[in-house]
C-alpha positions as CSV (number, residue, x, y, z in Angstrom):
1,X,76.5,53.2,6.5
2,X,78.9,50.0,6.8
3,X,81.5,50.7,9.0
4,X,84.2,50.2,6.3
5,X,82.5,52.7,4.2
6,X,82.3,55.1,6.9
7,X,86.2,54.6,8.0
8,X,86.8,55.9,4.1
9,X,85.1,58.6,4.4
10,X,86.7,59.9,7.7
11,X,89.7,59.5,6.3
12,X,89.1,61.1,3.2
13,X,87.7,64.2,4.5
14,X,90.6,64.6,7.2
15,X,93.6,64.0,4.7
16,X,91.0,66.8,2.7
17,X,91.2,69.0,5.8
18,X,95.1,68.6,6.2
19,X,95.1,66.6,9.7
20,X,97.0,64.0,11.1
21,X,95.4,61.3,12.9
22,X,97.4,62.4,15.7
23,X,95.7,65.6,16.1
24,X,92.1,64.2,15.1
25,X,92.2,61.3,17.7
26,X,93.4,64.1,20.1
27,X,90.5,66.5,19.4
28,X,87.7,63.6,19.9
29,X,89.4,62.4,22.7
30,X,91.0,59.0,21.4
31,X,93.9,57.8,20.7
32,X,95.5,57.3,17.8
33,X,95.6,54.0,17.2
34,X,91.4,53.6,17.5
35,X,91.0,56.2,14.4
36,X,93.3,54.0,12.6
37,X,91.3,51.3,13.4
38,X,88.2,53.0,12.9
39,X,89.6,54.3,9.3
40,X,90.7,51.1,8.1
41,X,87.2,49.8,8.7
42,X,88.3,47.4,11.7
43,X,86.5,48.8,14.9
44,X,83.2,50.9,14.6
45,X,82.4,53.8,16.2
46,X,79.2,53.0,18.2
47,X,78.6,56.8,20.1
48,X,77.0,59.4,18.4
49,X,78.7,62.0,20.4
50,X,82.3,61.1,18.8
51,X,80.5,60.7,15.5
52,X,79.0,64.7,15.8
53,X,82.7,65.3,17.6
54,X,84.3,63.9,14.0
55,X,81.5,65.2,11.4
56,X,82.1,68.8,13.6
57,X,85.8,68.4,13.3
58,X,85.9,67.7,9.7
59,X,83.2,70.4,8.5
60,X,80.8,67.3,7.5
61,X,76.8,66.8,8.5
62,X,76.3,64.4,10.8
63,X,74.1,63.1,8.6
64,X,76.7,61.7,5.8
65,X,78.8,59.8,9.0
66,X,75.5,58.1,10.4
67,X,72.8,57.9,7.4
68,X,70.3,59.7,9.0
69,X,68.8,63.2,8.1
70,X,70.7,64.6,11.1
71,X,70.4,65.6,14.3
72,X,67.5,66.2,16.9
73,X,67.5,69.4,19.2
74,X,68.6,69.0,22.6
75,X,65.1,69.6,24.2
76,X,66.9,69.8,28.5
77,X,66.5,74.0,28.2
78,X,62.6,73.9,28.0
79,X,62.5,77.7,26.7
80,X,63.5,76.6,23.6
81,X,59.5,76.1,22.4
82,X,58.6,78.6,24.2
83,X,60.8,81.6,22.1
84,X,60.3,80.0,19.0
85,X,56.5,80.3,19.3
86,X,57.1,83.7,20.2
87,X,59.2,84.5,16.8
88,X,56.7,82.7,14.9
89,X,53.9,85.0,15.9
90,X,55.5,87.9,14.4
91,X,53.1,89.4,12.4
92,X,53.7,92.9,11.6
93,X,50.1,93.3,10.1
94,X,48.6,91.9,14.1
95,X,51.2,94.7,15.8
96,X,49.8,98.0,13.1
97,X,46.0,96.5,13.3
98,X,46.3,97.0,17.0
99,X,48.0,99.6,17.3
100,X,45.0,101.8,17.8
101,X,44.0,100.0,20.8
102,X,47.4,100.3,23.1
103,X,48.9,102.1,25.3
104,X,52.1,104.0,23.6
105,X,55.0,102.2,24.3
106,X,57.4,103.1,26.7
107,X,60.6,103.2,24.4
108,X,62.7,103.6,27.8
109,X,61.6,101.0,29.7
110,X,61.9,98.8,26.5
111,X,65.4,99.1,26.5
112,X,65.9,98.5,30.2
113,X,64.6,95.8,29.8
114,X,66.4,94.1,26.9
115,X,69.7,95.2,28.4
116,X,68.9,93.9,31.6
117,X,68.4,90.3,29.7
118,X,71.2,90.4,27.9
119,X,73.2,91.0,31.3
120,X,71.6,88.0,32.9
121,X,72.8,86.3,29.5
122,X,76.9,86.9,30.4
123,X,76.2,86.0,34.0
124,X,74.7,82.4,32.6
125,X,71.4,82.9,34.2
126,X,70.1,81.8,31.0
127,X,66.6,79.6,32.5
128,X,66.1,83.8,33.6
129,X,66.1,84.5,30.3
130,X,64.5,81.6,28.5
131,X,61.8,83.4,30.6
132,X,61.9,86.6,29.7
133,X,62.5,85.9,25.8
134,X,59.2,85.1,24.0
135,X,57.4,88.1,26.0
136,X,59.6,90.4,25.3
137,X,60.1,89.1,21.6
138,X,56.3,90.1,21.4
139,X,56.6,93.5,22.9
140,X,59.4,94.5,20.7
141,X,57.8,93.5,17.6
142,X,54.8,95.2,18.6
143,X,56.8,98.8,19.5
144,X,58.8,98.1,16.2
145,X,55.5,98.4,14.6
146,X,54.0,101.5,16.4
147,X,54.2,104.7,14.2
148,X,53.9,106.4,17.7
149,X,57.2,105.8,18.9
150,X,60.8,106.4,18.2
151,X,61.8,104.0,15.2
152,X,65.9,104.3,15.3
153,X,65.7,103.6,18.9
154,X,62.7,100.4,19.1
155,X,65.0,98.9,16.0
156,X,68.0,99.4,18.3
157,X,66.0,97.7,21.2
158,X,65.0,94.9,18.5
159,X,68.9,94.0,17.6
160,X,69.6,93.4,21.0
161,X,66.7,91.6,22.1
162,X,67.3,89.4,19.0
163,X,71.4,89.2,20.0
164,X,70.3,88.3,22.9
165,X,67.8,85.5,21.8
166,X,70.4,83.9,19.3
167,X,73.7,84.3,21.7
168,X,71.7,82.0,24.2
169,X,70.4,79.7,21.8
170,X,74.1,79.3,20.4
171,X,74.9,78.6,23.4
172,X,72.9,75.9,24.1
173,X,73.5,74.4,20.9
174,X,69.8,75.1,19.1
175,X,72.2,77.0,16.2
176,X,68.6,76.6,13.4
177,X,66.8,79.0,15.3
178,X,69.5,81.2,16.4
179,X,70.3,81.7,12.8
180,X,66.8,82.8,12.5
181,X,67.5,85.2,15.4
182,X,70.2,86.8,14.3
183,X,69.1,87.6,10.9
184,X,66.8,89.6,12.5
185,X,69.0,91.3,14.9
186,X,71.1,92.0,11.7
187,X,68.3,93.1,10.0
188,X,66.8,95.8,12.7
189,X,70.7,96.8,12.9
190,X,70.4,98.1,10.1
191,X,66.6,99.8,10.4
192,X,67.9,102.0,13.0
193,X,71.0,103.4,10.4
194,X,73.6,102.3,13.0
195,X,76.5,101.5,11.5
196,X,78.2,100.6,14.3
197,X,75.1,98.6,15.6
198,X,75.2,96.9,12.2
199,X,78.7,95.4,12.6
200,X,78.0,94.1,16.3
201,X,75.3,92.0,14.3
202,X,77.7,90.9,11.8
203,X,80.2,90.2,15.3
204,X,77.1,87.6,16.6
205,X,76.0,86.2,13.2
206,X,80.2,85.4,13.0
207,X,79.6,83.3,16.5
208,X,76.6,81.7,15.1
209,X,78.2,80.7,11.7
210,X,80.7,78.9,13.3
211,X,78.6,76.9,15.6
212,X,76.9,76.0,12.3
213,X,80.6,74.4,10.7
214,X,80.5,77.4,8.6
215,X,83.6,79.1,9.2
216,X,84.8,80.8,5.9
217,X,81.8,82.4,6.0
218,X,82.2,83.4,9.5
219,X,85.7,84.7,9.0
220,X,84.4,86.7,5.1
221,X,82.0,88.0,7.7
222,X,83.5,89.2,10.4
223,X,86.8,90.4,8.8
224,X,84.3,92.6,6.1
225,X,82.7,94.5,8.9
226,X,86.1,95.0,10.4
227,X,87.7,96.6,7.4
228,X,84.1,98.9,6.7
229,X,84.6,99.7,10.7
230,X,88.3,100.4,10.4
231,X,87.5,103.1,7.5
232,X,85.0,105.6,9.4
233,X,86.3,104.6,13.3
234,X,87.8,107.6,15.3
235,X,90.9,105.7,16.8
236,X,90.9,105.2,20.3
237,X,86.7,105.4,20.6
238,X,86.2,102.9,22.8
239,X,82.5,101.4,21.4
240,X,84.5,101.0,17.9
241,X,87.6,99.2,19.5
242,X,85.3,97.0,21.1
243,X,83.4,96.0,18.8
244,X,86.5,95.9,16.0
245,X,89.0,93.9,18.5
246,X,85.6,91.9,19.4
247,X,85.2,91.2,15.4
248,X,88.8,90.4,15.2
249,X,88.6,87.4,17.6
250,X,85.3,86.0,16.2
251,X,87.9,85.5,12.9
252,X,90.3,84.1,15.1
253,X,88.0,81.3,16.3
254,X,86.9,80.8,12.7
255,X,90.2,80.5,11.9
256,X,90.4,77.9,14.4
257,X,87.6,76.1,13.5
258,X,89.5,75.8,10.1
259,X,92.7,74.7,11.4
260,X,94.3,77.7,10.3
261,X,97.3,77.7,12.2
262,X,98.6,80.5,10.4
263,X,95.7,83.0,10.7
264,X,95.2,82.2,14.2
265,X,97.7,84.1,16.1
266,X,98.1,87.3,13.3
267,X,94.1,87.7,13.6
268,X,94.4,87.2,18.4
269,X,97.5,89.5,17.6
270,X,95.4,92.3,15.8
271,X,93.1,92.0,18.4
272,X,95.7,92.5,21.3
273,X,96.6,95.9,19.3
274,X,93.4,97.0,19.8
275,X,92.8,96.0,23.5
276,X,96.0,97.9,24.3
277,X,94.7,100.7,22.5
278,X,91.7,100.0,24.7
279,X,93.6,99.9,27.9
280,X,91.4,97.7,30.1
281,X,88.8,95.2,29.9
282,X,85.8,96.0,29.5
283,X,81.7,95.4,27.8
284,X,81.1,97.7,25.3
285,X,77.8,96.5,23.3
286,X,77.9,93.1,25.2
287,X,81.6,91.9,23.5
288,X,83.3,91.6,26.8
289,X,86.4,93.3,25.0
290,X,89.4,93.8,26.2
291,X,93.2,92.1,26.9
292,X,91.8,89.5,29.1
293,X,89.2,88.5,26.8
294,X,92.1,88.0,23.9
295,X,93.8,85.9,26.4
296,X,90.5,83.9,26.5
297,X,90.5,83.6,23.1
298,X,94.3,82.4,23.0
299,X,93.5,79.4,25.4
300,X,89.9,78.8,23.2
301,X,91.6,78.6,19.8
302,X,94.4,76.4,21.0
303,X,91.9,73.8,22.2
304,X,90.2,73.7,19.3
305,X,93.4,73.1,16.6
306,X,94.6,70.4,19.1
307,X,97.3,72.9,20.3
308,X,96.4,71.7,24.3
309,X,100.2,72.4,25.5
310,X,99.8,75.6,24.8
311,X,96.2,75.9,25.8
312,X,96.9,74.7,29.7
313,X,100.0,76.8,29.4
314,X,98.1,80.0,29.1
315,X,94.8,78.7,31.0
316,X,96.9,77.7,34.1
317,X,98.4,81.1,34.4
318,X,95.3,83.8,33.0
319,X,93.8,86.0,35.8
320,X,90.3,86.9,35.3
321,X,90.0,89.6,37.7
322,X,89.8,92.8,35.5
323,X,87.2,91.0,33.7
324,X,83.7,93.5,34.7
325,X,81.7,90.9,37.6
326,X,79.1,90.3,36.0
327,X,80.9,88.3,32.7
328,X,80.4,84.9,34.7
329,X,80.5,83.2,31.0
330,X,83.6,84.3,30.6
331,X,85.3,83.9,33.7
332,X,83.8,80.3,33.5
333,X,85.0,79.6,30.0
334,X,88.5,79.7,31.2
335,X,87.7,76.3,33.2
336,X,85.7,75.3,30.1
337,X,88.5,75.2,27.6
338,X,90.9,74.4,30.7
339,X,89.3,71.2,30.8
340,X,89.1,70.4,27.6
341,X,92.8,70.7,27.1
342,X,93.1,68.3,29.8
343,X,90.9,65.8,28.7
344,X,92.4,66.2,24.8
345,X,96.2,65.1,27.1
346,X,93.5,62.3,28.4
347,X,94.3,64.1,31.8
348,X,91.2,63.4,33.2
349,X,90.9,63.4,36.8
350,X,92.4,67.4,36.1
351,X,89.6,67.7,33.4
352,X,87.1,67.0,36.2
353,X,88.6,68.9,39.2
354,X,88.9,72.0,36.6
355,X,84.8,71.6,35.9
356,X,83.6,71.1,38.9
357,X,85.6,75.0,39.7
358,X,83.6,76.1,36.4
359,X,80.1,74.6,37.6
360,X,80.7,76.3,41.2
361,X,80.8,79.4,38.8
362,X,77.9,79.2,36.3
363,X,75.9,75.7,37.1
364,X,74.1,76.4,34.1
365,X,77.1,76.7,31.4
366,X,77.8,73.2,32.7
367,X,73.8,72.3,32.2
368,X,73.2,73.9,28.8
369,X,76.3,74.1,27.1
370,X,76.9,72.2,23.7
371,X,81.1,72.2,25.1
372,X,80.9,71.2,28.4
373,X,78.0,67.7,27.2
374,X,80.4,66.8,24.6
375,X,83.0,67.0,27.3
376,X,81.1,65.0,30.1
377,X,79.8,62.2,27.3
378,X,83.9,61.8,26.4
379,X,84.8,61.5,30.2
380,X,81.9,59.6,31.2
381,X,83.1,56.8,28.2
382,X,86.2,56.3,29.8
383,X,85.4,57.1,33.3
384,X,88.2,55.1,35.9
385,X,86.5,55.6,38.8
386,X,88.8,55.6,41.3
387,X,91.1,58.5,39.7
388,X,87.4,60.3,39.0
389,X,84.5,59.7,41.6
390,X,82.5,63.1,41.2
391,X,82.6,62.3,37.7
392,X,79.3,60.3,37.3
393,X,77.9,63.0,40.2
394,X,78.7,66.1,38.0
395,X,77.4,64.3,34.4
396,X,74.0,64.1,36.5
397,X,73.9,67.4,37.5
398,X,74.4,68.3,34.3
399,X,71.5,65.8,32.9
400,X,73.6,63.8,31.0
401,X,72.9,60.1,32.9
């Protein structure tokens, strides 16, 4: 695609989304004058990362801006191929035929391993999770087709395994396979005949839709599940409050991706009311829901819509000490979002220092997280070595340079 056509496409889709040049430029880490030149065909965009970010904000396919057939997977997370291979080996017939040659399934042991693996994900031990998931997927598939097991309990465990698979794949940016895993989790939840577990599946799948640039569908799914849950939930049951509140946070995240500035505070307010009723920071059904997580999403959504001043104000004042100890990812997310806000304001030294703090909490999130990779690439592009002397070493540890 030539420079003029690409600029016209960017301008047309920016206007369609109702986003100003100032906001779009801030969200992609560039100046308003730079974007103006791009849209007028006076400047070429050489960076694939910048084009990817523009496509993400404008909700267009990257191929529309590059003229190619799309992007390749980032294979730094080595476990992706083994996870995909394990999912492709799924065969109910194979498990059924092999049943007579196997020992009875230890449903409780399988559940403990599934719970441990999800806890490892929340602690951002992604490489440990990646090593365990292929075998765990095969075991839970075999168990799901064994007539000698407690079917609802095994289906619940199967949902947990695929929820974990979807979560870690989304985190490392492999959204196509994450979608397949989330879909299997939803099917398993339905088979378990547990409405609350189905709502948890909707919560997970909503974030996958957001990652796949389908925020409208994500919001519809999350709010549909929240309304269904509301009709049957007990007012102060902690598990239901956590999932209900988490669904509103997912919807708020989707609204931010749509740049729906009116919906975001309304949805956050509904989540805050559920958190106040819960009365504490918890981690029921893996939602990490509570008052602090509402604050964290307030920062994340502000960054997404380009309100960096608000994100910095909230991020610098938040305390995460009340979060359950295993939620390393939630703690690190605050630093990552704050660093993104600093970068939007072109406070690159502050962004790098905040990323270094995030790396101390979770080196693997910085190495594998899609947002951290994007942010480091942006900072490298406009690097000023005297003000950010630690940037290149940080990027190298993240596998970028």
